[in-house]
C-alpha positions in Angstrom: -24.2 69.3 45.1 -27.0 71.7 44.1 -26.8 75.2 42.5 -26.8 76.9 46.0 -23.5 75.2 46.7 -21.9 76.3 43.4 -19.5 79.3 43.5 -20.4 81.7 40.7 -18.2 81.9 37.6 -16.5 85.3 37.3 -14.7 86.9 34.4 -13.8 90.4 33.5 -11.9 92.4 30.8 -11.1 96.0 30.1 -11.8 97.4 26.6 -10.5 100.6 25.1 -13.9 100.9 23.3 -17.3 102.4 24.2 -19.8 100.4 26.3 -22.1 100.6 23.2 -19.5 98.7 21.1 -19.0 96.1 23.7 -22.8 95.6 24.2 -23.4 95.4 20.5 -20.8 92.6 20.3 -23.1 90.5 22.4 -26.3 91.0 20.2 -25.2 91.5 16.6 -24.8 88.3 14.7 -22.0 89.6 12.5 -19.9 90.2 15.6 -21.1 87.2 17.6 -19.9 84.9 14.7 -16.4 86.0 15.3 -15.9 85.4 19.0 -18.7 84.1 21.1 -18.5 80.3 21.6 -16.0 80.0 18.9 -12.9 77.8 19.6 -9.8 77.1 17.6 -11.3 74.1 16.0 -14.9 75.3 15.6 -17.0 77.8 13.7 -20.5 79.3 14.1 -22.8 78.0 11.5 -26.2 79.6 12.6 -27.2 82.6 14.9 -30.6 83.6 15.8 -31.0 86.5 18.2 -33.9 88.6 19.4 -32.3 90.9 21.9 -35.3 92.0 23.8 -36.7 91.0 27.2 -37.9 87.3 26.9 -36.3 87.2 23.4 -34.8 83.9 22.4 -31.2 83.3 21.0 -29.5 80.3 19.6 -25.9 80.1 18.5 -24.9 76.9 16.8 -21.3 75.9 16.7 -19.8 73.2 14.6 -16.6 71.3 15.7 -14.4 71.0 12.6 -12.6 68.0 14.1 -15.5 65.7 14.3 -18.4 67.5 12.7 -20.4 67.7 15.9 -22.9 70.5 16.5 -23.2 72.3 19.8 -26.1 74.6 20.5 -25.9 77.4 22.9 -29.3 78.8 23.6 -31.5 80.6 26.0 -33.6 83.7 26.6 -32.8 87.3 27.4 -34.2 88.1 30.9 -32.9 91.7 31.0 -31.4 93.9 28.3 -30.4 97.5 29.0 -28.2 98.9 26.2 -25.4 99.6 26.8 -24.9 98.6 30.4 -26.5 95.2 31.1 -27.6 91.9 29.6 -28.9 89.0 31.7 -29.8 85.7 29.8 -30.4 82.1 30.6 -27.9 79.7 29.0 -28.3 76.0 28.1 -25.4 74.1 26.5 -26.5 70.4 26.9 -23.2 69.2 25.4 -21.2 70.9 28.2 -23.5 71.1 31.2 -26.9 69.9 32.4 -29.8 72.4 33.1 -30.1 76.1 33.0 -27.5 78.6 34.0 -27.9 82.4 34.2 -25.3 84.8 32.8 -25.1 88.5 33.8 -23.1 90.9 31.8 -22.4 94.4 33.4 -20.6 97.0 31.3 -19.1 99.9 33.2 -17.7 103.0 31.5 -14.2 104.0 32.4 -12.0 107.0 31.6 -10.6 105.2 28.6 -13.2 102.7 27.5 -15.2 100.2 29.6 -15.0 97.3 31.9 -17.0 94.2 31.3 -17.8 91.9 34.3 -19.5 88.6 33.7 -21.1 86.2 36.3 -22.6 82.9 35.6 -24.6 80.9 38.2 -25.9 77.4 37.9 -22.8 75.7 36.6 -19.5 74.6 38.2 -16.7 77.1 37.8 -14.4 74.4 36.3 -16.8 73.9 33.5 -17.0 77.4 32.0 -14.8 80.0 33.8 -11.6 79.4 31.7 -13.7 79.5 28.5 -15.4 82.8 29.4 -12.1 84.4 30.2 -10.6 83.2 26.9 -13.7 84.4 25.0 -13.6 87.9 26.6 -10.0 88.3 25.5 -10.8 86.9 22.0 -13.6 89.6 21.9 -10.9 92.2 22.7 -8.5 91.1 19.9 -11.5 90.8 17.5 -12.7 94.3 18.1 -9.2 95.7 18.0 -8.5 94.2 14.6 -11.8 95.4 13.4 -10.8 99.0 14.6 -7.6 99.0 12.5 
């Protein structure tokens, strides 16, 4: 099966927050550390982000159960605050090769809607994780607002 045969990964979430707040959660290390690629048994140990077109990012996760390090890295292909981020994503521990993630943030009457699409990876590998992370972002930001 090649990339053309793969169905895109889709995830979305509504937030009672501004598009700017949601956008910033994708590019600010202090917020990224709390939700992006963090699991119940892991922590983020290093973050490097340069959120400009062709800027590089790396988010290094450590699994507390076995001490294994997992790097999530890539390049920003498009970045239009506060409505769109497109980046390549490599996570050799979880899938081979490059995938592309597109984040669209749409304003709504009472906040915004985030729609995520990932191509280049089988749905069963990342879709559930993206859905969980988007909801974790919601609870993280809601707790921060209190």
